[in-house]
MARVEXMI-575633 format. One line per field, with one value per residue: x, y, z of N, C-alpha, C in turn; residue in three letters. Coordinates in Angstrom, 2 decimals. Atoms other than C-alpha are relative to their C-alpha. Layout:
REM residues N
n.X c(X; ...)
n.Y c(Y; ...)
n.Z c(Z; ...)
ca.X c(X; ...)
ca.Y c(Y; ...)
ca.Z c(Z; ...)
c.X c(X; ...)
c.Y c(Y; ...)
c.Z c(Z; ...)
r c(ALA; ...)
This chain:
REM residues 190
n.X c(-0.21; -1.25; -0.01; -1.16; -0.48; -0.27; -1.12; 0.00; -1.34; 0.06; -0.30; -1.16; 0.35; 0.16; -1.19; 0.40; 0.11; -1.31; -0.90; 0.63; 0.34; 1.36; 0.10; -0.06; -1.21; -1.12; -1.25; -1.25; -1.02; -1.17; -1.20; 0.06; 0.04; 0.18; 1.17; -0.20; 1.25; 0.51; -1.00; -1.17; -0.94; -0.01; 0.69; -0.72; 0.68; -0.57; 0.73; -0.90; 0.58; 0.76; 1.18; 1.27; 0.83; 1.34; 0.56; 1.25; 0.90; -0.38; 0.54; 0.64; -0.72; -1.25; 0.18; -1.27; -0.82; 0.54; -0.04; -0.48; -0.15; -1.30; 0.13; 0.44; 1.36; 0.05; 0.36; -1.10; 0.43; -1.00; 0.47; 0.22; -1.20; 0.07; -0.53; -1.46; -0.50; 0.78; 0.54; 1.30; -0.08; 1.35; 1.01; 1.27; 1.11; 1.00; 1.29; 0.83; -0.81; 0.07; -1.35; -0.27; -1.17; -1.11; -0.54; 0.35; -1.01; -0.56; 0.68; 1.26; -0.20; 0.29; 1.42; 0.95; 0.37; 1.04; -0.65; -0.81; 0.90; 0.44; -1.11; -0.20; 1.10; -0.45; -0.96; 0.70; 1.20; -0.18; 0.73; 0.05; -0.70; 0.89; -0.77; -1.25; 0.27; -0.90; -1.36; -0.51; 0.33; 1.09; 1.18; 0.65; 1.31; -0.01; 1.23; 1.03; -0.42; -0.89; 0.84; 0.66; -1.01; -0.75; 0.86; -0.13; 0.65; -0.89; -1.38; -1.01; -1.36; -0.90; -1.26; -0.96; 0.17; -0.91; 0.51; 1.18; -0.11; 1.31; 0.62; 0.90; 1.28; 1.15; 0.76; -0.60; 0.25; 1.29; 1.06; 0.37; 1.38; 0.84; -0.20; 0.73; 1.42; 0.29; -0.05; 1.18; 1.15; -0.11; 0.28; 1.41; 0.83; 0.22)
n.Y c(-1.41; -0.44; -1.37; -0.80; -0.90; -1.37; -0.51; -1.45; -0.56; -1.31; -1.15; -0.75; -1.16; -1.23; -0.82; -1.31; 0.16; 0.38; -1.15; -1.09; -1.14; 0.05; -0.87; -1.44; -0.34; -0.55; 0.61; -0.60; 1.00; -0.18; 0.51; 0.02; 1.32; 0.06; 0.82; 1.24; 0.50; 1.22; 1.06; -0.37; -0.77; -1.44; -0.80; -1.26; -1.05; -0.11; -0.85; -0.60; -0.24; -1.23; -0.01; 0.29; 0.99; 0.11; 1.35; 0.10; 1.09; 1.37; 0.55; 1.29; 1.05; 0.33; -0.25; 0.12; -1.18; -1.32; -0.85; -1.35; -0.95; -0.66; -1.46; -0.40; 0.50; 1.38; 0.98; 0.89; 0.91; 0.29; 1.06; -0.39; -0.59; -1.40; -0.98; 0.08; -0.93; -1.23; -0.38; -0.65; -1.45; -0.46; 1.06; -0.37; 0.08; 0.99; -0.52; -0.58; -0.88; -1.42; -0.51; -1.37; -0.14; -0.63; -1.07; 0.17; 0.66; -0.92; 0.10; -0.76; -1.24; 0.17; 0.35; -1.10; -0.71; 0.74; 1.13; -0.55; -0.34; 1.25; 0.53; -0.94; 0.25; 1.08; -0.53; -0.54; 0.77; 1.44; 0.71; 1.45; 0.86; 0.94; 1.21; -0.15; 0.28; 0.96; -0.55; -0.12; -1.31; 0.03; -0.72; -0.76; -0.56; -1.30; -0.16; -0.95; -1.39; -0.35; -0.11; -1.32; -1.06; 0.10; 0.36; 1.40; 1.01; 1.07; -0.34; 0.87; -0.14; 1.13; -0.62; 0.89; 0.14; -0.81; -1.35; 0.08; 0.32; 0.40; -0.84; 0.78; 0.27; -0.59; 1.09; 0.34; -1.07; 0.17; -0.92; -0.66; -0.47; 1.12; 0.29; -1.02; 0.30; 1.14; -0.41; -0.82; 0.91; 0.68; -0.92; -0.39; 1.08; -0.14)
n.Z c(0.20; -0.59; -0.52; 0.37; -1.05; 0.45; -0.78; -0.16; -0.09; -0.66; 0.85; -0.51; -0.82; 0.77; -0.26; -0.52; -1.45; -0.53; -0.04; -0.75; 0.85; 0.55; 1.18; -0.27; -0.77; 0.79; -0.42; 0.48; 0.31; -0.88; 0.66; 1.46; 0.62; 1.45; 0.29; 0.77; 0.56; -0.64; 0.15; -0.78; 0.80; -0.27; 1.02; 0.17; -0.76; -1.35; -0.94; -0.98; -1.32; -0.15; 0.87; -0.66; 0.68; -0.59; -0.06; 0.73; -0.41; 0.30; 1.25; -0.29; 0.70; -0.71; -1.44; -0.70; 0.25; -0.34; 1.18; -0.29; 1.10; -0.03; 0.11; 1.33; 0.20; 0.46; -1.03; -0.39; -1.06; -1.04; -0.89; -1.39; -0.59; 0.44; -0.95; -0.08; 1.02; -0.10; -1.31; 0.14; -0.19; -0.37; -0.05; 0.62; -0.94; 0.39; 0.45; -1.06; -0.84; 0.34; 0.17; 0.45; 0.84; -0.74; 0.84; 1.41; 0.83; 0.99; 1.29; -0.03; 0.76; 1.42; 0.17; 0.21; -1.22; -0.74; -0.66; -1.09; -1.10; -0.64; -0.81; -1.12; -0.95; -0.90; -0.98; -1.17; -0.29; -0.09; 1.05; -0.21; 0.94; 0.68; 0.29; 0.76; 1.41; 0.64; 0.07; -1.37; -0.57; -0.97; 0.49; -1.06; 0.31; -0.67; -0.76; 0.45; -0.24; 1.11; 1.20; -0.03; 0.13; 1.25; 1.12; 0.40; -0.81; -0.43; 0.31; -0.61; 0.53; -0.24; -0.41; -0.64; -1.44; -0.82; -0.17; -0.87; -1.42; -0.50; -1.03; -0.84; 0.65; -0.69; -0.61; -1.29; -0.96; -0.67; 0.40; -1.25; 0.08; -0.35; -1.42; -0.75; 0.10; -0.88; -1.40; -0.27; -0.13; -1.28; -1.09; 0.03; -0.55; -1.46)
ca.X c(-13.93; -10.56; -9.96; -7.71; -5.61; -5.52; -2.21; -2.29; 0.92; 1.63; 1.53; 4.73; 4.72; 3.52; 6.69; 4.74; 3.96; 7.40; 9.23; 6.68; 6.04; 2.66; 1.54; 2.29; 5.34; 8.29; 11.71; 15.22; 17.88; 20.75; 23.18; 23.98; 23.19; 23.16; 19.95; 19.95; 17.35; 15.38; 18.34; 20.82; 22.52; 23.53; 21.29; 23.67; 21.12; 22.58; 20.81; 22.53; 22.02; 19.46; 16.94; 13.29; 11.21; 7.50; 5.91; 3.08; 0.09; 0.65; 0.21; -2.20; 0.18; 3.35; 2.77; 6.46; 7.69; 7.22; 6.40; 8.20; 8.10; 11.57; 12.27; 11.69; 8.31; 9.30; 8.30; 10.76; 10.27; 12.07; 11.94; 11.37; 14.96; 13.91; 14.90; 18.51; 18.87; 16.20; 15.03; 11.47; 11.33; 7.55; 4.82; 1.62; -1.42; -4.17; -7.62; -9.88; -7.00; -7.20; -4.11; -2.69; -0.21; 3.18; 4.48; 3.80; 5.58; 7.91; 5.88; 2.84; 4.37; 3.75; 0.01; -2.99; -4.30; -7.40; -5.20; -2.83; -5.80; -6.99; -3.54; -3.12; -6.49; -4.83; -2.23; -4.87; -7.69; -7.66; -8.69; -9.50; -7.31; -9.30; -6.52; -3.43; -3.59; -1.77; 1.27; 1.69; 0.29; -2.03; -5.55; -7.09; -10.79; -11.12; -14.77; -17.89; -16.39; -13.68; -16.30; -18.17; -14.99; -13.27; -16.27; -16.81; -17.96; -15.94; -12.60; -9.61; -5.84; -3.15; 0.16; 3.31; 3.29; 6.28; 4.27; 1.55; 1.19; -1.61; -4.01; -6.11; -9.27; -12.53; -14.01; -11.59; -12.47; -15.21; -18.52; -18.91; -22.24; -23.77; -22.25; -23.73; -27.18; -27.01; -26.07; -28.95; -31.42; -30.13; -30.37; -33.93; -35.15; -36.72)
ca.Y c(-51.77; -50.16; -47.03; -44.27; -42.42; -38.68; -37.27; -33.75; -31.90; -29.00; -25.66; -23.65; -20.87; -17.55; -15.46; -12.25; -13.56; -15.09; -11.87; -9.58; -7.32; -6.40; -4.79; -1.07; -1.26; 0.79; -0.85; 0.59; -1.52; -2.05; -3.94; -3.65; -6.59; -7.55; -9.03; -12.62; -14.22; -17.39; -19.52; -17.70; -15.75; -12.12; -9.60; -6.64; -4.66; -3.41; -1.97; 0.34; 0.78; 3.41; 2.64; 2.63; -0.40; -1.11; -4.39; -5.41; -7.74; -11.49; -13.25; -16.16; -18.08; -17.93; -18.34; -18.77; -15.32; -11.69; -9.27; -5.91; -2.81; -1.54; 2.23; 2.37; 0.62; -2.78; -5.90; -8.13; -11.18; -12.09; -14.94; -14.88; -13.69; -10.20; -8.39; -9.58; -7.21; -4.59; -2.64; -1.39; 2.40; 2.89; 0.46; 0.51; 1.38; -1.25; -0.80; 1.42; 3.18; 6.97; 8.84; 12.33; 13.38; 14.17; 16.29; 16.86; 14.46; 16.19; 14.98; 17.05; 20.15; 18.68; 17.95; 20.03; 22.54; 20.43; 17.43; 19.57; 20.82; 17.26; 16.22; 19.38; 18.56; 15.47; 17.63; 18.98; 16.42; 12.80; 10.48; 6.75; 4.11; 2.14; -0.32; -0.82; -0.60; -2.84; -0.52; -0.68; 2.82; 3.49; 4.45; 7.17; 8.06; 11.76; 11.64; 13.79; 16.92; 16.88; 16.29; 19.41; 21.47; 20.22; 19.29; 15.91; 12.69; 10.11; 11.89; 9.65; 9.75; 7.09; 7.83; 6.17; 4.95; 7.04; 10.26; 9.08; 8.96; 7.20; 9.10; 7.91; 6.29; 8.07; 4.65; 4.26; 7.59; 7.45; 9.00; 11.49; 12.80; 9.34; 8.81; 12.08; 11.03; 7.75; 9.45; 11.94; 9.09; 7.31; 10.40; 11.07; 7.70; 7.66)
ca.Z c(-6.17; -5.56; -3.59; -4.77; -2.28; -2.69; -1.57; -0.21; -0.89; 1.43; -0.36; -0.16; 2.40; 0.99; 0.52; 1.25; 4.74; 5.25; 4.40; 6.10; 3.08; 1.63; -1.64; -1.71; 0.57; -0.69; -0.51; -0.78; -2.46; 0.01; -2.25; -5.94; -8.20; -11.86; -13.30; -14.57; -16.81; -15.98; -17.15; -14.91; -17.71; -17.09; -18.88; -18.46; -16.45; -13.16; -10.10; -7.64; -3.87; -2.91; -5.67; -4.55; -5.54; -4.89; -3.75; -6.09; -5.62; -5.60; -8.94; -8.88; -11.19; -9.09; -5.37; -4.60; -5.65; -4.62; -7.43; -7.46; -9.63; -10.44; -10.41; -14.18; -13.79; -15.18; -13.26; -11.37; -9.15; -5.92; -3.46; 0.31; 0.93; -0.20; 3.00; 2.70; -0.26; 0.45; 3.49; 4.01; 3.63; 3.91; 4.97; 2.93; 5.05; 5.04; 3.54; 5.65; 7.42; 7.55; 6.37; 5.79; 3.18; 4.83; 1.98; -1.69; -4.03; -6.51; -9.51; -8.38; -10.03; -13.48; -12.88; -14.01; -11.45; -10.52; -9.70; -7.62; -5.56; -4.91; -3.67; -1.56; 0.06; 1.57; 3.35; 5.72; 5.65; 6.76; 3.89; 3.71; 2.06; -0.52; -1.34; -3.49; -7.29; -9.78; -9.76; -5.96; -5.41; -2.48; -3.61; -1.41; -1.43; -0.65; 0.51; 0.14; 1.67; -0.99; -3.68; -2.56; -2.37; -5.53; -7.64; -9.20; -7.60; -5.66; -6.08; -5.45; -5.90; -6.13; -4.41; -3.07; 0.54; 1.68; 1.33; 3.77; 7.53; 9.39; 11.64; 14.56; 13.25; 14.06; 14.86; 17.79; 19.37; 22.01; 21.05; 23.90; 22.64; 22.99; 26.45; 27.66; 26.46; 28.37; 31.62; 31.32; 30.85; 33.94; 36.11; 34.96; 36.27; 39.81)
c.X c(1.29; -0.12; 1.26; 0.37; 0.29; 1.07; -0.06; 1.44; -0.10; 0.37; 1.22; -0.47; -0.07; 1.18; -0.34; -0.10; 1.35; 0.91; -0.59; -0.31; -1.44; -0.06; -0.06; 1.20; 1.07; 1.29; 1.18; 1.01; 1.24; 1.31; -0.20; -0.11; -0.20; -1.12; 0.41; -1.35; -0.39; 0.97; 1.30; 1.04; -0.12; -0.69; 0.73; -0.66; 0.51; -0.85; 0.95; -0.69; -0.71; -1.24; -1.25; -0.84; -1.34; -0.46; -1.36; -0.86; 0.58; -0.61; -0.61; 0.73; 1.24; -0.15; 1.31; 0.93; -0.72; 0.19; 0.36; -0.03; 1.34; -0.21; -0.48; -1.39; -0.08; -0.17; 1.18; -0.55; 1.16; -0.54; -0.13; 1.20; 0.11; 0.70; 1.50; 0.64; -0.67; -0.33; -1.31; 0.15; -1.34; -0.96; -1.28; -1.10; -1.03; -1.32; -0.82; 0.75; -0.17; 1.42; -0.01; 1.21; 1.08; 0.52; -0.41; 1.11; 0.53; -0.73; -1.31; 0.13; -0.42; -1.49; -0.86; -0.46; -1.03; 0.61; 0.87; -0.88; -0.46; 1.10; 0.29; -1.07; 0.44; 1.07; -0.68; -1.24; 0.32; -0.88; 0.15; 0.74; -1.01; 0.72; 1.29; -0.30; 1.05; 1.44; 0.62; -0.25; -1.21; -1.15; -0.71; -1.34; -0.12; -1.29; -0.90; 0.41; 0.93; -0.79; -0.69; 1.00; 0.65; -0.89; 0.21; -0.71; 0.99; 1.45; 0.95; 1.35; 0.77; 1.39; 0.90; -0.14; 0.88; -0.48; -1.18; 0.37; -1.39; -0.47; -0.87; -1.35; -1.14; -0.83; 0.56; -0.23; -1.35; -1.00; -0.54; -1.43; -0.95; 0.13; -0.76; -1.49; -0.37; -0.04; -1.21; -1.22; 0.02; -0.38; -1.47; -0.89; -0.14; 0.77)
c.Y c(0.40; 1.45; 0.70; 0.91; 1.36; 0.58; 1.51; 0.47; 1.35; 1.11; 0.72; 1.23; 1.24; 0.92; 1.40; -0.06; -0.29; 1.21; 1.19; 1.23; -0.16; 0.96; 1.47; 0.41; 0.53; -0.53; 0.76; -1.12; 0.29; -0.42; 0.00; -1.44; 0.15; -1.00; -1.22; -0.45; -1.31; -1.18; 0.31; 0.80; 1.48; 0.75; 1.30; 1.14; -0.03; 0.94; 0.44; 0.20; 1.35; 0.08; -0.36; -0.92; -0.08; -1.45; 0.03; -1.13; -1.35; -0.41; -1.35; -1.15; -0.44; 0.36; -0.04; 1.18; 1.26; 0.86; 1.42; 0.85; 0.69; 1.52; 0.47; -0.53; -1.43; -0.95; -0.95; -0.92; -0.25; -1.12; 0.54; 0.64; 1.50; 0.97; -0.18; 1.01; 1.35; 0.31; 0.75; 1.47; 0.53; -1.18; 0.51; -0.08; -1.01; 0.67; 0.47; 0.92; 1.44; 0.55; 1.49; -0.05; 0.73; 1.23; -0.27; -0.73; 0.96; -0.01; 0.79; 1.28; -0.12; -0.32; 1.22; 0.58; -0.78; -1.17; 0.47; 0.32; -1.25; -0.56; 0.92; -0.17; -1.03; 0.45; 0.40; -0.79; -1.49; -0.68; -1.50; -0.74; -0.99; -1.32; 0.35; -0.36; -0.97; 0.47; 0.18; 1.35; -0.13; 0.84; 0.64; 0.52; 1.28; 0.29; 1.11; 1.45; 0.48; 0.15; 1.36; 1.13; 0.02; -0.18; -1.45; -0.92; -1.12; 0.25; -0.96; 0.32; -1.27; 0.57; -1.02; 0.04; 0.95; 1.43; 0.04; -0.27; -0.33; 0.96; -0.87; -0.15; 0.61; -1.08; -0.36; 1.08; -0.20; 1.05; 0.66; 0.51; -1.11; -0.33; 1.01; -0.25; -1.12; 0.46; 0.87; -0.88; -0.69; 0.92; 0.40; -1.06; 0.20; -0.97)
c.Z c(0.72; 0.44; -0.47; 1.16; -0.61; 0.91; 0.02; 0.18; 0.70; -0.98; 0.56; 0.78; -0.89; 0.30; 0.51; 1.52; 0.63; 0.13; 0.74; -0.84; -0.48; -1.20; 0.39; 0.82; -0.95; 0.61; -0.58; -0.21; 0.84; -0.66; -1.51; -0.49; -1.51; -0.26; -0.84; -0.54; 0.67; -0.13; 0.74; -0.76; 0.33; -1.14; -0.29; 0.76; 1.45; 0.84; 1.11; 1.35; 0.04; -0.88; 0.80; -0.86; 0.73; -0.03; -0.68; 0.56; -0.41; -1.35; 0.33; -0.68; 0.76; 1.47; 0.76; -0.23; 0.47; -1.24; 0.41; -1.27; 0.19; -0.13; -1.38; -0.35; -0.50; 1.19; 0.24; 1.09; 0.96; 0.85; 1.43; 0.67; -0.32; 0.95; 0.30; -0.95; 0.08; 1.45; -0.25; 0.36; 0.50; -0.07; -0.65; 1.05; -0.51; -0.36; 1.20; 0.94; -0.46; 0.01; -0.35; -0.91; 0.80; -0.73; -1.43; -0.74; -1.06; -1.34; -0.05; -0.83; -1.46; -0.27; -0.35; 1.35; 0.84; 0.78; 1.15; 1.20; 0.74; 0.89; 1.18; 1.06; 1.04; 0.99; 1.30; 0.41; 0.00; -1.06; 0.21; -1.11; -0.58; -0.28; -0.72; -1.44; -0.57; -0.10; 1.38; 0.63; 0.92; -0.55; 1.19; -0.50; 0.81; 0.78; -0.53; 0.20; -1.11; -1.30; -0.06; -0.25; -1.39; -1.23; -0.36; 0.98; 0.26; -0.43; 0.72; -0.63; 0.31; 0.22; 0.69; 1.52; 0.82; 0.22; 0.98; 1.44; 0.51; 1.09; 0.88; -0.69; 0.82; 0.67; 1.38; 1.05; 0.68; -0.47; 1.27; -0.03; 0.42; 1.48; 0.85; -0.01; 0.94; 1.46; 0.36; 0.20; 1.36; 1.15; 0.02; 0.60; 1.52; 0.84)
r c(MET; THR; ARG; GLN; ALA; HIS; ILE; HIS; LYS; PRO; ARG; PRO; ALA; ASN; PRO; TYR; ARG; VAL; SER; GLY; VAL; ARG; PRO; GLY; ASP; ARG; LEU; ARG; LEU; ASP; ARG; ALA; PHE; VAL; VAL; ARG; ASP; HIS; LYS; GLY; ARG; LEU; THR; GLY; LYS; ARG; HIS; CYS; PRO; GLY; GLU; LEU; TRP; THR; VAL; LEU; HIS; ASP; SER; CYS; GLN; ASP; HIS; ASP; VAL; ILE; TRP; LEU; ALA; GLU; PRO; ASP; GLY; SER; ILE; HIS; THR; TRP; ASP; GLY; SER; LEU; LEU; LYS; THR; PHE; SER; ILE; VAL; ALA; ARG; ALA; PRO; THR; LYS; GLY; THR; ARG; VAL; LEU; LEU; ARG; ARG; LEU; PRO; PRO; TRP; VAL; ARG; SER; LEU; PRO; GLN; GLU; SER; LYS; GLU; ALA; ILE; ARG; TYR; CYS; LEU; HIS; HIS; SER; VAL; ARG; VAL; GLN; GLY; VAL; ASP; ASP; HIS; GLY; LEU; ILE; GLU; LEU; VAL; LEU; GLY; ARG; ALA; ALA; ASP; ARG; ARG; LEU; GLY; GLY; PHE; MET; ASN; SER; ILE; ASN; ILE; GLU; ALA; GLU; PHE; LEU; THR; THR; THR; PRO; SER; SER; ALA; LYS; ARG; PRO; ASN; THR; ALA; LEU; GLN; GLY; THR; ARG; SER; LYS; ARG; ARG; SER; ALA; GLU; PRO)
């Protein structure tokens, strides 16, 4: 009987980890470039400095590239050298983080009244991050208080990271009511 050797090839480093970006991050283009196709030929499409791009989720097919949404919404890939051409404008908050809306995005003006109210709610109330959608937008769960105020059930909004700011988590704050109960019990003992 012969033995077969199984050779383990090291997987390439994840470019998301190498470059330090995560889905939902917003990037500003620092240098102009012209797009090339997979064969290296110029496509004629040009990108200018200052454009805002969004980091998308990793594709299970290509582990050696970073997926980005261009300003017009089309998809583009990049390698781990991403931050030589882009700078991070806004970090995407992680799942479970509580956030507030810094300011209303300009596109809110074109929404129906009910949607405007839901987004305005986030200006004054801390809401929980559910995750990042397929377009790189941050999904916010507004919570039961918003459901009672706005109507509906499980209201949520999806918004760009640059309009959000993190707040202190309620889980990190000490529960003073519980501490006071413990001290009363101790003092009541003989």
